[in-house]
C-alpha distance (Angstrom), angle and dihedral (degrees) to the residues before:
residue distance angle dihedral
M1 . . .
E2 3.81 . .
Y3 3.81 99.1 .
Q4 3.79 138.4 22.7
R5 3.78 110.8 -156.0
K6 3.79 121.9 -151.3
F7 3.78 125.5 -120.7
R8 3.81 108.5 -91.4
W9 3.78 135.7 173.8
A10 3.77 92.6 -135.8
N11 3.79 143.2 110.4
Y12 3.80 138.4 179.4
E13 3.82 92.2 -72.3
T14 3.81 95.5 48.1
P15 3.84 110.3 111.3
K16 3.81 91.5 -137.5
C17 3.81 94.6 46.8
K18 3.81 96.0 103.2
V19 3.82 91.3 44.5
Y20 3.81 90.2 54.5
L21 3.81 93.6 45.5
R22 3.78 91.2 47.9
N23 3.78 89.6 55.4
D24 3.81 96.7 42.5
F25 3.81 92.2 50.2
S26 3.83 93.3 47.7
H27 3.82 95.3 -115.3
E28 3.80 92.7 -64.5
C29 3.79 139.7 102.3
A30 3.79 111.1 -84.5
Y31 3.80 91.2 -141.5
C32 3.83 109.4 39.5
K33 3.84 99.0 14.9
L34 3.81 93.5 -125.6
Q35 3.80 104.7 166.4
E36 3.79 124.5 -135.3
K37 3.79 91.0 -124.7
E38 3.81 89.1 58.2
V39 3.80 93.5 64.8
G40 3.81 96.7 52.9
F41 3.78 128.0 -137.0
I42 3.82 95.3 -9.0
D43 3.85 90.5 61.8
A44 3.83 107.3 143.1
N45 3.80 92.9 22.8
Y46 3.82 88.9 68.5
F47 3.80 90.4 57.5
E48 3.78 128.0 79.9
I49 3.80 142.2 -175.2
D50 3.79 111.5 -97.1
H51 3.79 126.3 -163.8
F52 3.81 102.6 -136.0
R53 3.77 90.4 -158.6
P54 3.82 99.3 37.8
Q55 3.79 128.6 -114.9
S56 3.80 88.1 -119.7
D57 3.81 90.9 66.8
K58 3.81 107.8 126.8
D59 3.80 95.3 -145.4
Q60 3.82 102.6 118.8
V61 3.80 93.2 -161.1
F62 3.81 97.4 51.5
N63 3.82 116.8 86.9
P64 3.84 108.5 -150.7
H65 3.81 92.7 -169.9
L66 3.81 95.7 67.3
Y67 3.80 114.3 118.6
S68 3.81 91.3 -118.7
N69 3.82 89.4 62.8
L70 3.81 95.6 48.8
Y71 3.81 122.9 94.2
Y72 3.81 134.5 -173.6
A73 3.80 105.7 -118.3
C74 3.78 136.8 173.5
E75 3.78 115.9 -116.9
K76 3.81 92.5 -106.9
C77 3.81 97.2 50.9
N78 3.79 91.7 44.1
G79 3.79 89.0 53.4
E80 3.81 94.6 45.5
K81 3.79 93.1 48.9
S82 3.82 94.5 42.6
D83 3.83 107.7 151.5
T84 3.80 94.6 -17.2
W85 3.78 111.3 144.5
S86 3.76 126.3 169.9
E87 3.78 136.9 138.7
M88 3.82 83.7 -122.3
L89 3.80 92.0 68.7
L90 3.80 110.4 100.6
D91 3.80 115.1 -124.6
P92 3.86 110.2 -138.4
C93 3.82 89.7 -155.3
K94 3.79 94.0 54.4
E95 3.81 108.8 23.6
D96 3.80 139.6 50.0
V97 3.79 107.2 -104.7
F98 3.82 106.9 159.7
S99 3.81 101.1 -5.7
G100 3.79 141.8 30.9
G101 3.77 130.5 72.5
C102 3.79 96.2 -51.5
P103 3.82 111.3 19.1
A104 3.79 118.6 -168.3
I105 3.82 90.8 -142.3
V106 3.82 129.9 40.2
G107 3.80 137.3 172.5
G108 3.77 124.2 28.8
Y109 3.80 96.1 142.6
D110 3.80 103.1 64.9
A111 3.80 121.7 100.6
D112 3.82 90.2 -153.5
S113 3.81 89.7 64.8
L114 3.82 91.3 41.4
Y115 3.82 89.7 -110.2
K116 3.79 91.0 -70.0
Y117 3.78 125.0 146.1
I118 3.80 115.6 -117.1
A119 3.79 119.8 -144.2
Q120 3.80 116.8 -135.2
N121 3.80 94.7 -165.7
E122 3.80 142.6 3.8
K123 3.79 92.7 -83.5
G124 3.78 90.4 53.8
R125 3.81 90.6 50.6
Y126 3.80 91.5 48.7
Y127 3.82 90.4 50.0
I128 3.83 93.1 50.4
D129 3.80 91.4 48.1
T130 3.81 94.2 46.0
F131 3.81 94.4 54.3
K132 3.83 95.5 29.2
L133 3.79 89.6 -127.9
N134 3.81 92.9 170.1
S135 3.80 93.9 55.4
R136 3.82 120.1 119.6
Y137 3.80 88.8 -104.7
H138 3.80 95.1 59.2
I139 3.81 94.2 38.6
R140 3.80 89.5 54.3
I141 3.81 90.6 52.2
R142 3.81 91.8 50.8
K143 3.81 91.0 49.8
R144 3.80 90.5 52.0
R145 3.79 89.4 49.7
I146 3.81 90.3 53.9
N147 3.81 91.7 48.6
R148 3.79 90.5 50.7
E149 3.79 92.0 51.2
N150 3.81 90.3 47.9
N151 3.81 89.5 52.9
I152 3.78 90.4 53.0
R153 3.80 91.3 50.6
Q154 3.80 90.3 48.6
I155 3.79 90.5 51.6
D156 3.81 90.0 51.3
V157 3.81 91.2 51.2
L158 3.81 92.2 49.7
I159 3.79 92.5 48.0
D160 3.81 91.2 50.2
E161 3.80 90.1 49.4
I162 3.81 92.5 50.0
L163 3.79 92.7 48.3
H164 3.80 90.6 48.4
K165 3.81 91.8 52.7
L166 3.79 91.7 47.6
D167 3.80 91.5 49.8
N168 3.79 92.2 51.2
K169 3.82 94.0 37.8
K170 3.77 91.5 -140.0
E171 3.77 139.1 109.8
L172 3.79 87.8 30.2
I173 3.80 89.9 149.9
N174 3.79 91.4 81.9
L175 3.80 94.3 41.4
E176 3.81 94.0 93.1
D177 3.81 91.7 54.8
L178 3.80 91.2 50.2
I179 3.79 91.7 50.6
K180 3.81 91.3 50.2
Q181 3.80 90.6 51.5
L182 3.78 90.2 49.6
D183 3.79 92.2 48.1
Q184 3.80 91.4 51.5
L185 3.79 91.3 51.9
R186 3.79 90.2 47.4
L187 3.80 91.1 53.9
T188 3.79 90.0 48.8
K189 3.79 90.5 53.5
K190 3.80 91.4 51.1
K191 3.78 90.6 54.6
E192 3.80 92.2 48.8
L193 3.77 98.6 48.4
S194 3.78 125.4 53.1
N195 3.76 129.0 -170.6
L196 3.79 111.2 -96.7
S197 3.77 113.8 -112.4
S198 3.79 121.9 -122.0
D199 3.77 131.1 -136.7
E200 3.81 108.6 -84.5
N201 3.81 95.7 -128.5
F202 3.79 92.5 49.5
E203 3.80 89.3 49.8
L204 3.81 91.2 51.8
V205 3.80 92.7 50.1
E206 3.79 92.0 44.7
K207 3.81 90.0 51.9
Y208 3.81 91.8 45.1
L209 3.80 92.2 54.2
T210 3.79 94.9 42.8
L211 3.82 93.3 51.2
R212 3.80 88.7 54.1
G213 3.77 94.1 49.6
V214 3.81 95.9 -108.1
K215 3.79 113.0 144.7
N216 3.78 108.8 -128.8
S217 3.77 145.0 160.6
I218 3.79 134.0 -175.4
V219 3.81 106.6 -119.0
L220 3.85 107.0 161.9
E221 3.79 91.8 -158.4
E222 3.79 126.7 170.1
Y223 3.79 122.6 -67.7
N224 3.82 91.6 36.0
M225 3.78 94.2 -66.8
D226 3.81 95.9 157.2
I227 3.79 108.4 163.3
K228 3.79 134.7 25.8
I229 3.81 116.4 -147.6
K230 3.79 135.8 173.8
R231 3.81 119.9 -131.3
E232 3.80 123.6 173.3
E233 3.81 90.0 -11.8
I234 3.81 91.3 -55.3
S235 3.80 122.6 114.3
Y236 3.80 116.5 -136.1
Y237 3.79 129.1 -171.2
C238 3.79 108.8 -145.5
E239 3.76 141.5 -168.9
L240 3.80 110.9 -132.2
I241 3.80 118.8 -137.6
I242 3.80 119.6 -172.0
D243 3.81 113.7 -148.6
E244 3.80 114.3 -167.8
S245 3.79 95.1 -174.8
D246 3.80 121.1 110.8
N247 3.80 93.2 -134.7
D248 3.79 104.9 145.1
N249 3.80 98.4 169.9
E250 3.79 116.1 145.2
V251 3.80 89.1 -118.1
K252 3.80 119.9 41.5
L253 3.80 119.5 -167.5
K254 3.79 120.7 -141.6
F255 3.79 133.8 173.3
L256 3.79 130.1 -138.6
D257 3.80 120.5 -155.1
T258 3.80 109.9 -118.7
E259 3.81 95.0 -144.1
K260 3.78 89.8 52.2
L261 3.82 90.4 50.9
K262 3.81 90.8 51.8
I263 3.80 92.0 52.3
W264 3.80 92.8 46.1
F265 3.80 93.2 51.9
T266 3.81 90.7 45.5
K267 3.80 100.1 43.6
L268 3.79 106.6 29.9
R269 3.78 120.1 83.2
Y270 3.79 96.6 -170.8
Q271 3.80 140.0 57.4
F272 3.80 113.5 -74.9
G273 3.77 141.9 -177.9
M274 3.79 147.8 150.7
L275 3.79 132.6 -83.6
Y276 3.80 117.0 -158.0
Y277 3.79 114.8 -167.6
Y278 3.80 118.1 -166.3
S279 3.79 99.4 -158.5
K280 3.82 96.6 -169.8
L281 3.80 91.3 50.7
D282 3.80 96.0 35.9
K283 3.79 90.6 -132.6
L284 3.80 127.3 138.0
Y285 3.80 123.2 -160.0
F286 3.80 125.7 -165.2
Y287 3.79 123.8 -155.6
P288 3.85 114.5 -174.7
I289 3.80 101.3 -148.6
S290 3.80 98.0 -178.4
K291 3.81 89.6 52.4
L292 3.81 100.4 44.0
I293 3.81 102.7 34.2
N294 3.80 125.9 61.9
E295 3.78 115.9 -143.1
S296 3.80 90.5 -139.3
D297 3.82 90.5 61.8
I298 3.82 97.0 55.1
N299 3.81 97.0 90.8
G300 3.79 89.3 60.6
F301 3.81 94.6 56.5
G302 3.80 98.4 79.1
S303 3.81 114.8 -142.5
R304 3.82 94.3 -34.0
K305 3.79 138.7 27.8
Q306 3.80 116.9 -141.5
I307 3.79 116.6 -141.4
K308 3.79 131.8 -178.0
L309 3.78 126.3 -134.5
T310 3.80 113.2 -152.7
K311 3.79 137.5 163.2
A312 3.79 87.1 -78.7
N313 3.81 88.9 65.5
L314 3.80 95.5 46.7
I315 3.81 113.6 106.2
V316 3.80 106.5 -135.2
């Protein structure tokens, strides 16, 4: 098993779906393992949401838009796979593809095998053929990955050599040359790797909180716990909801799903709440669920619990 996705209340239409997938698949393609940092400044824009079992599937009972059927895929793999569906296709969330005790595919980084992947069984062969993992494109990426790792090792060797010379206070004549070599490699690394972009809405909320002195961090934990904030010396894990309406009433009504509340109170071992960001108004409201709602009262709520957002909930 290459990846272990977290439990999310999300589907193909959920605005945060791609953000969640991106996190669960470690910022890399689920199928070929191309990393966002390997495609430069476009990073996440080169990646898409793939339906593992395609939308064209004729099974009327199966829902292809469920989060468990969605995978983070690079543009190329998503295009190669298209509507392919077969029991032969390895599932990176359930089977060993490149790692584990008995991987279906090995190699890919050996010059003797021309940097080609080698299938260990029929499923491995089908996987390689489906995504064309031994094409020039993918081989070139693997070669670059090897060169990058070699650069890192070379940097480590140079640093160790410099530290050794400094400790012994000898052979300092060549120290300047070593530092210049190290600096050149460092500059090369900076050109190769770019900072990964963040989702725009998360960036806006993060900035909003920071400007108002609220300690925060994007965590993207299970059960839709997106952001951790600190209020009155208490840390809360919160689900973030983006509201694009221009409703600026003094009291805003929201609804909490009862089943979701039950799971939160059962599974979470920390304080939790909701963050509602009105993007058009640039206003962020915080509702501390674990503080204002008693678990024993949930069964009396029906299917949904109505809450009110007032000035007291506005983070200013």
